[in-house]
N, C-alpha and C positions, 0 to 999 in steps of 0.2 A: 530849806532848799534841797532839791533833788541832788543825789550824788552823780556828778559828771566825772567819769573816770579820768579824762585828760587833765582835770583840775587837780588831781592828786598825784599826777606824774611830775617828778622833779625834772623840769626841762633843762636845768643846768648840768645834769648828770648824763644825759643821753648824748650819743655820738652819731650823728646822721651823716650820710643816708643809711637807713636801716629798714627792716621789716620786723614788726613786733606783733605778736598775737595779743590782742587786748582781752578777748573773752570768747568763750563758746557758750551758747545757750541752747537749751532744749525747748522745743515748742510743745504744745499740748498733746500732740500726737507722736512725740518722741523724735521729731526731726531736729537735727543739729544745725545751728547756724554759727559761723565764725566771723568775728570782727577783727580786722587787722589794721594796725597803724602803719601805713606806707609813708615813711618820712623821707622827704626828698631834699630837705635843707636843714641846716643847724638852727634850732630855735633861738631866737633873739640875736642871731648873728647874720643870717641871710634868709631871704624869702623870695619866692618867685614873684615877679611883677604880674599883675592880674592878667594881662593878655597872654603871657606864656603859661601861666597856671591854668587859665581857662582852656587854652588849646590842649594842654596836657590832659585835662579832664575829658575832653572830647575824644582824644586818642586812647586813653586808658579804657573808656567806655567801649570803644570799638575793638580793641585788641585783647583786653583781659579775658573776655569770654572765649577767645580762640585758644588761649593757653591754659586756662584754669576751668575745670568742670565745676558747675554749681554757682557760676557767677550770678550775683543778685544786683549789686550796685557798687559804684565807686564815687564817693562824694568828697568834696574839698573841705579842709580845715579852714576856718575863717582867717587864721593867722598867715596863710600862704606858705606853710612849710610841709604840708603833707595831705594825705587822703585817708578816709575810712574805706577799706575794701571789705565788702560783705559777701560771704560765700556760703552756700549750702554745704554741709558736711564738715569734716575735720581736715585741715590742711596744715602742712608744716611751713615754718617761716622760710625754709630753704626752697620749697616748691614755689612759694609766692615770689621770693626774691629772684629766682631764675626766670620766672615769667616776666617780671618787671624788667629785668636786664634785657631779655629778648626784645621787648617793646621799645625800650630806650635805644637799643642798637638800630632797630628799624627807623625810629624817629631821626636819630643822628645821621643815618647813612642813606635812607631810601625814601622816606616820606616826603611827598610834595603837597602843595596846597590842595590838590584834588583828592588826596587821601584823608583829609580831615572831614569827618562826618558832620552832618547837620549844620552846615554853615549857611543858614538862610533864616529869614525872619519868621518863618512858620515853625521852625524847630529849635530856635535858640533865642533867648530873651535879651542877649547882648551881643549880637552878631558883629558889631563893630569893634569888640574888644578881644580879638584873637591875633596871634602872631606866630607865623611859621619860623621866623628868624629867632625869636625868643625861645620857643620850645626846643628847637634844634640846639641852641647854645646851652640851655639847661640840661638837655639829655646828655650832651658830651661832658658837661661838668659832673653830673651825677655818676656817669660811667667812670670817669677819671678818678673820682673819690672812692669808688667801689661801694656796692650795696652790702651791708652787713646783715647777718641773720640774728644778731643780738644788738639791742639798743645801747648797752653799756660797755661791752667789750667788742672791739673790732674783730669780726669774723667774716671777712669779705668772701663773697662767692666768686 
């Protein structure tokens, strides 16, 4: 079986929400790519319902490129507790956590249904499973819990 990094992470020891650098890799031409664990809820204790999680995915895809150079992709964890954030270059957990905080503040306080990108059958494979109410509720909860730059010791930004 291939080694899957998240399967070796002790999910009982982490303290979400947090940003964790999973790995940096060098491409064949020397380019660096960084993979982050952007955990938004405590594993095995809470998870975002699919409509809220799906909406957060759309909004992260819209706003992370505005706050972080080198954005490649942000994809969901199947467990509903976080995202893989892939960036060109090397970035600190503090830099990523500050960008996430700005995005969550926008969601909690300003985002309307019209701000959610790709809400149509041509661009989304499950357009009926989105929720502005849920994503706003979770954004406020994550902000209230404070995003840590360390997965094991609370170091909120």
